[in-house]
N, CA, C and O atoms as a MOPAC input file, in Angstrom:
PM7 MOZYME 1SCF
protein

 N    -13.05900 1    36.27600 1    -6.48200 1
 C    -11.70700 1    36.31800 1    -5.67000 1
 C    -10.95600 1    37.38200 1    -6.26600 1
 O    -10.87600 1    37.41200 1    -7.49400 1
 N    -10.36600 1    38.30200 1    -5.53700 1
 C     -9.50500 1    39.26400 1    -6.05500 1
 C     -8.08100 1    38.89500 1    -5.87800 1
 O     -7.81200 1    37.88500 1    -5.22700 1
 N     -7.15000 1    39.61800 1    -6.39700 1
 C     -5.86800 1    39.43000 1    -6.31900 1
 C     -5.15000 1    39.24400 1    -5.16000 1
 O     -4.13900 1    38.54200 1    -5.20000 1
 N     -5.52700 1    39.78800 1    -4.08200 1
 C     -4.94900 1    39.69300 1    -2.69400 1
 C     -5.44000 1    38.30500 1    -2.20200 1
 O     -4.64500 1    37.57100 1    -1.61500 1
 N     -6.66300 1    37.93800 1    -2.41100 1
 C     -7.17300 1    36.58500 1    -1.80200 1
 C     -6.37500 1    35.52100 1    -2.46900 1
 O     -5.88900 1    34.61800 1    -1.78700 1
 N     -6.19500 1    35.57400 1    -3.86100 1
 C     -5.56300 1    34.62700 1    -4.62100 1
 C     -4.02800 1    34.43800 1    -4.25300 1
 O     -3.43600 1    33.36000 1    -4.20500 1
 N     -3.47600 1    35.75600 1    -3.99200 1
 C     -1.89400 1    35.68600 1    -3.45800 1
 C     -1.85000 1    34.85500 1    -2.15300 1
 O     -1.02700 1    33.94500 1    -2.05200 1
 N     -2.78200 1    35.16700 1    -1.07000 1
 C     -2.84700 1    34.65600 1     0.09800 1
 C     -3.03100 1    32.94800 1     0.01600 1
 O     -2.39900 1    32.11400 1     0.66400 1
 N     -4.02400 1    32.73300 1    -0.91900 1
 C     -4.22600 1    31.31900 1    -1.02000 1
 C     -3.22400 1    30.54800 1    -1.62300 1
 O     -3.05500 1    29.38500 1    -1.25700 1
 N     -2.49900 1    31.08500 1    -2.55700 1
 C     -1.24100 1    30.43100 1    -3.27500 1
 C     -0.10300 1    30.32300 1    -2.32400 1
 O      0.62300 1    29.33600 1    -2.20400 1
 N     -0.01200 1    31.54200 1    -1.59500 1
 C      1.10300 1    31.28000 1    -0.54100 1
 C      0.85000 1    30.19700 1     0.62000 1
 O      1.66900 1    29.41200 1     1.09800 1
 N     -0.35900 1    30.34800 1     0.90900 1
 C     -0.85500 1    29.29100 1     2.02600 1
 C     -0.60000 1    27.91400 1     1.55500 1
 O     -0.07500 1    27.08000 1     2.29300 1
 N     -0.97500 1    27.64600 1     0.28900 1
 C     -0.83300 1    26.26300 1    -0.22100 1
 C      0.45100 1    25.77800 1    -0.35100 1
 O      0.74400 1    24.61300 1    -0.08100 1
 N      1.37200 1    26.75300 1    -0.82100 1
 C      2.77300 1    26.39600 1    -0.99600 1
 C      3.44500 1    26.15100 1     0.36700 1
 O      4.23600 1    25.22300 1     0.53600 1
 N      3.10200 1    27.01100 1     1.32200 1
 C      3.65300 1    26.83000 1     2.71300 1
 C      3.18700 1    25.47500 1     3.20000 1
 O      3.99200 1    24.66300 1     3.65700 1
 N      1.87200 1    25.22200 1     3.10400 1
 C      1.32600 1    24.00800 1     3.65800 1
 C      2.10500 1    22.66800 1     3.06500 1
 O      2.48700 1    21.70200 1     3.72500 1
 N      2.22100 1    22.85700 1     1.77800 1
 C      3.00600 1    21.52800 1     1.14200 1
 C      4.45900 1    21.48900 1     1.59300 1
 O      5.05100 1    20.41700 1     1.72200 1
 N      5.07800 1    22.77100 1     1.85100 1
 C      6.34900 1    22.72100 1     2.31700 1
 C      6.53000 1    22.04900 1     3.77000 1
 O      7.43800 1    21.27500 1     4.07300 1
 N      5.55700 1    22.46500 1     4.55500 1
 C      5.45400 1    22.08000 1     5.90100 1
 C      5.18200 1    20.58000 1     5.92200 1
 O      5.67500 1    19.91800 1     6.83500 1
 N      4.43500 1    19.99200 1     4.98800 1
 C      4.25700 1    18.52800 1     4.90400 1
 C      5.50800 1    17.73900 1     4.53900 1
 O      5.76700 1    16.65900 1     5.07000 1
 N      6.32200 1    18.35100 1     3.55600 1
 C      7.56000 1    17.88600 1     3.19700 1
 C      8.63900 1    17.94900 1     4.35400 1
 O      9.52500 1    17.09700 1     4.41700 1
 N      8.54800 1    18.88900 1     5.18200 1
 C      9.40400 1    19.12900 1     6.13600 1
 C      9.22800 1    18.08300 1     7.25200 1
 O     10.20800 1    17.58900 1     7.80800 1
 N      7.89000 1    17.73400 1     7.58900 1
 C      7.38700 1    16.76300 1     8.61300 1
 C      7.91100 1    15.35500 1     8.05100 1
 O      8.50900 1    14.52200 1     8.73200 1
 N      7.57200 1    15.22300 1     6.63400 1
 C      7.88600 1    13.82600 1     6.25200 1
 C      9.36500 1    13.48500 1     6.36800 1
 O      9.77300 1    12.40000 1     6.78300 1
 N     10.21700 1    14.59500 1     5.92900 1
 C     11.46800 1    14.34600 1     5.93100 1
 C     12.06200 1    14.16600 1     7.49400 1
 O     13.01800 1    13.41700 1     7.69500 1
 N     11.50200 1    14.81600 1     8.44600 1
 C     11.78400 1    14.45800 1     9.81800 1
 C     11.48300 1    13.07500 1    10.10200 1
 O     12.32600 1    12.33400 1    10.60800 1
 N     10.33200 1    12.69900 1     9.80400 1
 C      9.89200 1    11.13500 1    10.02700 1
 C     10.92800 1    10.20900 1     9.52200 1
 O     11.42700 1     9.31500 1    10.20500 1
 N     11.27000 1    10.50500 1     8.10800 1
 C     12.25600 1     9.41000 1     7.61100 1
 C     13.49900 1     9.52700 1     8.08000 1
 O     14.15600 1     8.48600 1     8.10900 1
 N     14.08600 1    10.67400 1     8.51700 1
 C     15.37600 1    10.85800 1     9.37800 1
 C     15.20000 1    10.13400 1    10.63800 1
 O     16.11200 1     9.37000 1    10.95300 1
 N     14.16400 1    10.24200 1    11.43100 1
 C     13.99200 1     9.59400 1    12.62500 1
 C     13.97000 1     8.08700 1    12.62400 1
 O     14.44700 1     7.37300 1    13.50600 1
 N     13.29800 1     7.65400 1    11.42100 1
 C     13.08600 1     6.37000 1    11.03100 1
 C     14.38300 1     5.70600 1    10.67900 1
 O     14.60600 1     4.57000 1    11.09600 1
 N     15.25300 1     6.34700 1     9.93500 1
 C     16.55400 1     5.82000 1     9.63000 1
 C     17.48200 1     5.71900 1    10.81200 1
 O     18.31200 1     4.81600 1    10.92600 1
 N     17.30600 1     6.68300 1    11.68100 1
 C     18.20500 1     6.73600 1    12.95900 1
 C     17.81400 1     5.59200 1    13.96100 1
 O     18.72500 1     5.14400 1    14.65700 1
 N     16.52300 1     5.06200 1    14.10700 1
 C     16.21000 1     3.94400 1    15.08000 1
 C     15.79700 1     2.70000 1    14.20600 1
 O     15.16600 1     1.77800 1    14.72300 1
 N     16.10500 1     2.68400 1    13.06900 1
 C     15.93400 1     1.51400 1    12.34800 1
 C     16.71700 1     0.34600 1    12.73300 1
 O     16.23400 1    -0.78600 1    12.71300 1
 N     17.98500 1     0.61100 1    13.10200 1
 C     18.85700 1    -0.33300 1    13.66000 1
 C     18.26600 1    -1.18800 1    14.90700 1
 O     18.46300 1    -2.38800 1    15.09900 1
 N     17.51000 1    -0.32000 1    15.70000 1
 C     17.12400 1    -0.93700 1    16.96600 1
 C     15.63200 1    -1.37300 1    16.99500 1
 O     15.11300 1    -1.90800 1    17.97400 1
 N     14.97500 1    -1.08500 1    15.79600 1
 C     13.46100 1    -1.41300 1    15.72400 1
 C     13.30500 1    -2.90600 1    15.63500 1
 O     14.04700 1    -3.63200 1    14.97400 1
 N     12.22600 1    -3.32600 1    16.38900 1
 C     11.89800 1    -4.69700 1    16.46300 1
 C     10.63800 1    -4.75800 1    15.62700 1
 O      9.82100 1    -3.85700 1    15.81800 1
 N     10.36300 1    -5.67800 1    14.73800 1
 C      9.16600 1    -5.86700 1    13.98700 1
 C      8.04800 1    -6.63700 1    14.97200 1
 O      8.28900 1    -7.59400 1    15.70700 1
 N      6.77600 1    -5.96900 1    14.79100 1
 C      5.59600 1    -6.52900 1    15.46200 1
 C      5.12200 1    -7.91300 1    14.68700 1
 O      4.30300 1    -8.67900 1    15.19400 1
 N      5.66200 1    -8.11500 1    13.54900 1
 C      5.20200 1    -9.25200 1    12.74200 1
 C      4.10300 1    -9.15200 1    11.86700 1
 O      3.69600 1   -10.13800 1    11.25300 1
 N      3.48300 1    -7.80200 1    11.74100 1
 C      2.50100 1    -7.57100 1    10.71300 1
 C      3.11500 1    -7.01400 1     9.46400 1
 O      4.24100 1    -6.53700 1     9.32000 1
 N      2.06000 1    -7.18500 1     8.50600 1
 C      2.66100 1    -6.97200 1     7.18400 1
 C      1.52500 1    -6.05800 1     6.37700 1
 O      0.31000 1    -6.15400 1     6.54600 1
 N      2.11500 1    -5.26300 1     5.57400 1
 C      1.08900 1    -4.47000 1     4.74100 1
 C      0.58000 1    -5.12300 1     3.59800 1
 O     -0.52600 1    -4.83000 1     3.14500 1
 N      1.32300 1    -6.00700 1     3.08800 1
 C      0.92400 1    -6.97200 1     2.11300 1
 C      0.50300 1    -8.32700 1     2.33300 1
 O      0.99400 1    -8.81100 1     3.35300 1
 N     -0.22800 1    -9.05500 1     1.71000 1
 C     -0.56200 1   -10.52000 1     2.10800 1
 C      0.72100 1   -11.25600 1     1.77900 1
 O      1.50100 1   -10.84600 1     0.91900 1
 N      0.92300 1   -12.40800 1     2.52400 1
 C      1.92700 1   -13.40800 1     2.47200 1
 C      2.35000 1   -13.88700 1     1.10500 1
 O      3.53600 1   -14.02200 1     0.80200 1
 N      1.34100 1   -14.14200 1     0.28400 1
 C      1.69100 1   -14.62400 1    -1.18100 1
 C      2.51300 1   -13.69600 1    -1.83100 1
 O      3.44900 1   -14.13900 1    -2.49600 1
 N      2.31200 1   -12.35400 1    -1.75100 1
 C      3.32700 1   -11.63800 1    -2.31500 1
 C      4.74800 1   -11.68900 1    -2.10200 1
 O      5.52600 1   -11.35300 1    -2.99500 1
 N      5.16300 1   -12.11500 1    -0.89500 1
 C      6.55700 1   -12.23000 1    -0.59900 1
 C      7.20900 1   -13.61800 1    -0.97200 1
 O      8.41500 1   -13.83800 1    -0.85700 1
 N      6.29400 1   -14.52000 1    -1.42400 1
 C      6.80900 1   -15.84000 1    -1.84100 1
 C      7.58200 1   -15.64900 1    -3.02300 1
 O      7.19300 1   -14.89800 1    -3.91700 1
 N      8.90000 1   -16.42700 1    -3.09600 1
 C      9.62100 1   -16.50600 1    -4.27500 1
 C      9.15900 1   -17.40300 1    -5.15400 1
 O      8.62900 1   -18.45100 1    -4.78400 1
 N      9.32000 1   -17.07000 1    -6.42400 1
 C      8.91700 1   -17.92300 1    -7.54100 1
 C      9.89800 1   -18.78900 1    -8.08400 1
 O     11.00300 1   -18.30600 1    -8.32700 1
 N      9.66300 1   -20.10500 1    -8.33800 1
 C     10.60300 1   -21.04100 1    -8.69300 1
 C     10.45000 1   -21.37800 1   -10.14500 1
 O      9.33900 1   -21.76900 1   -10.50100 1
 N     11.48500 1   -21.27600 1   -11.10800 1
 C     11.28500 1   -21.43900 1   -12.35000 1
 C     11.96000 1   -22.83500 1   -12.67400 1
 O     12.72800 1   -23.43400 1   -11.92200 1
 N     11.51800 1   -23.26500 1   -13.98500 1
 C     11.80100 1   -24.70800 1   -14.28700 1
 C     13.29200 1   -24.61100 1   -14.81400 1
 O     13.74600 1   -23.72700 1   -15.54000 1
 N     13.95900 1   -25.71200 1   -14.29300 1
 C     15.32100 1   -25.81000 1   -14.85000 1
 C     15.48100 1   -26.45400 1   -16.08100 1
 O     14.51200 1   -27.04700 1   -16.55600 1
 N     16.66600 1   -26.42800 1   -16.73600 1
 C     16.80900 1   -26.94500 1   -18.19400 1
 C     16.63500 1   -28.44000 1   -17.95900 1
 O     15.89700 1   -28.97800 1   -18.78500 1
 N     17.11900 1   -29.18900 1   -17.07100 1
 C     16.92100 1   -30.71500 1   -16.88900 1
 C     15.41200 1   -30.81300 1   -16.71700 1
 O     14.88100 1   -31.71900 1   -17.35900 1
 N     14.63600 1   -30.05800 1   -15.97900 1
 C     13.36100 1   -30.38800 1   -15.86800 1
 C     12.54300 1   -30.33900 1   -17.18300 1
 O     11.63800 1   -31.12300 1   -17.46900 1
 N     12.98700 1   -29.31300 1   -17.94200 1
 C     12.36000 1   -28.96500 1   -19.16700 1
 C     12.60000 1   -30.01400 1   -19.98300 1
 O     11.63700 1   -30.27500 1   -20.70400 1
 N     13.69000 1   -30.81300 1   -20.14500 1
 C     14.04100 1   -31.82700 1   -20.95900 1
 C     13.29400 1   -33.09700 1   -20.53400 1
 O     13.12300 1   -33.92500 1   -21.42900 1
 N     12.85000 1   -33.36800 1   -19.38700 1
 C     12.03200 1   -34.46700 1   -18.98200 1
 C     10.64200 1   -34.49200 1   -19.43200 1
 O      9.99200 1   -35.53600 1   -19.46700 1
 N     10.12400 1   -33.20800 1   -19.81900 1
 C      8.66100 1   -32.99100 1   -20.29800 1
 C      8.64400 1   -33.34100 1   -21.83800 1
 O      9.33100 1   -32.78200 1   -22.69300 1
 N      7.84100 1   -34.24900 1   -22.02100 1
 C      7.87300 1   -34.57100 1   -23.51600 1
 C      6.97300 1   -33.65700 1   -24.31100 1
 O      5.88000 1   -33.34600 1   -23.83700 1
 N      7.39100 1   -33.17200 1   -25.58100 1
 C      6.54300 1   -32.23100 1   -26.39700 1
 C      5.26900 1   -32.97600 1   -26.63700 1
 O      5.15400 1   -34.17100 1   -26.90700 1
 N      4.19300 1   -31.94600 1   -26.47300 1
 C      2.82800 1   -32.54900 1   -26.61400 1
 C      2.21000 1   -31.96100 1   -27.83400 1
 O      1.06000 1   -32.34100 1   -28.05700 1
 N      2.72300 1   -31.12800 1   -28.65400 1
 C      2.28800 1   -30.71200 1   -29.78400 1
 C      2.65900 1   -31.56300 1   -31.12300 1
 O      3.83600 1   -31.91500 1   -31.19500 1
 N      1.91100 1   -31.88300 1   -32.04500 1
 C      2.19100 1   -32.75000 1   -33.14700 1
 C      1.71100 1   -31.88700 1   -34.30400 1
 O      0.94100 1   -30.93600 1   -34.17100 1
 N      2.23700 1   -32.30400 1   -35.44700 1
 C      1.89200 1   -31.63600 1   -36.58700 1
 C      0.43300 1   -31.81200 1   -36.99800 1
 O     -0.24100 1   -30.90200 1   -37.48100 1
 N      0.00700 1   -33.02200 1   -36.77500 1
 C     -1.24800 1   -33.42900 1   -37.17800 1
 C     -2.38600 1   -32.71100 1   -36.26600 1
 O     -3.51700 1   -32.55200 1   -36.72400 1
 N     -2.07700 1   -32.32900 1   -35.09900 1
 C     -3.00100 1   -31.61800 1   -34.26800 1
 C     -3.10600 1   -30.16100 1   -34.80400 1
 O     -4.15500 1   -29.51900 1   -34.74400 1
 N     -1.94300 1   -29.68200 1   -35.33600 1
 C     -2.11100 1   -28.30500 1   -35.85400 1
 C     -2.92000 1   -28.21200 1   -37.24500 1
 O     -3.58400 1   -27.22500 1   -37.56200 1
 N     -2.77700 1   -29.36600 1   -38.02700 1
 C     -3.67100 1   -29.29200 1   -39.10900 1
 C     -4.88400 1   -29.39500 1   -38.88800 1
 O     -5.66400 1   -28.75700 1   -39.59600 1
 N     -5.35400 1   -30.21400 1   -37.86200 1
 C     -6.76200 1   -30.40400 1   -37.46600 1
 C     -7.38000 1   -29.07300 1   -37.07700 1
 O     -8.49800 1   -28.72000 1   -37.45200 1
 N     -6.58600 1   -28.36600 1   -36.30900 1
 C     -7.06400 1   -26.86900 1   -35.95500 1
 C     -7.30800 1   -26.17900 1   -37.07600 1
 O     -8.42000 1   -25.66400 1   -37.19200 1
 N     -6.44400 1   -26.04500 1   -38.00000 1
 C     -6.52700 1   -25.14200 1   -39.21100 1
 C     -7.70500 1   -25.55800 1   -40.01000 1
 O     -8.40700 1   -24.69500 1   -40.53700 1
 N     -7.99300 1   -26.94300 1   -40.14900 1
 C     -9.20000 1   -27.43400 1   -40.77600 1
 C    -10.42400 1   -27.03000 1   -39.99900 1
 O    -11.43600 1   -26.67700 1   -40.60300 1
 N    -10.37800 1   -27.06400 1   -38.78500 1
 C    -11.60000 1   -26.62600 1   -38.11800 1
 C    -11.99300 1   -25.27400 1   -38.19600 1
 O    -13.17400 1   -24.92900 1   -38.19600 1
 N    -10.85300 1   -24.34600 1   -38.27600 1
 C    -11.13400 1   -22.76200 1   -38.33400 1
 C    -11.77600 1   -22.42500 1   -39.64700 1
 O    -12.58000 1   -21.50400 1   -39.79500 1
 N    -11.27400 1   -23.41000 1   -40.78900 1
 C    -11.84600 1   -23.21400 1   -41.99300 1
 C    -13.37600 1   -23.81000 1   -42.28700 1
 O    -13.88000 1   -23.72300 1   -43.40700 1
 N    -13.93900 1   -24.31800 1   -41.35400 1
 C    -15.17700 1   -24.93400 1   -41.44100 1
 C    -15.19200 1   -26.36600 1   -41.78100 1
 O    -16.23400 1   -27.00700 1   -41.91900 1
 N    -13.93700 1   -26.87800 1   -41.92200 1
 C    -13.91400 1   -28.45700 1   -42.20900 1
 C    -13.70900 1   -29.03900 1   -40.97800 1
 O    -13.07900 1   -28.46400 1   -40.09100 1
 N    -14.33500 1   -30.45600 1   -40.81800 1
 C    -13.92700 1   -31.30700 1   -39.32900 1
 C    -13.61200 1   -32.50700 1   -40.09200 1
 O    -13.23300 1   -33.52500 1   -39.51200 1

């Protein structure tokens, strides 16, 4: 590849990318202009479980749950890890 071909390839690549960007910008502008009147068909790109809101535990619910870890349980685990049972 000589210098003339490389220059034409570089210029063509740059102009192609700029053309895609102009088309993308036009689509975005047109979408923003008609978004007010757009009616959804009801289909989604993502599954419905991704749109579900997550519910976190409240402080009152956390207080209702009794603690389930005891000191003797921890000592039993440490003894088992050392080879004692």
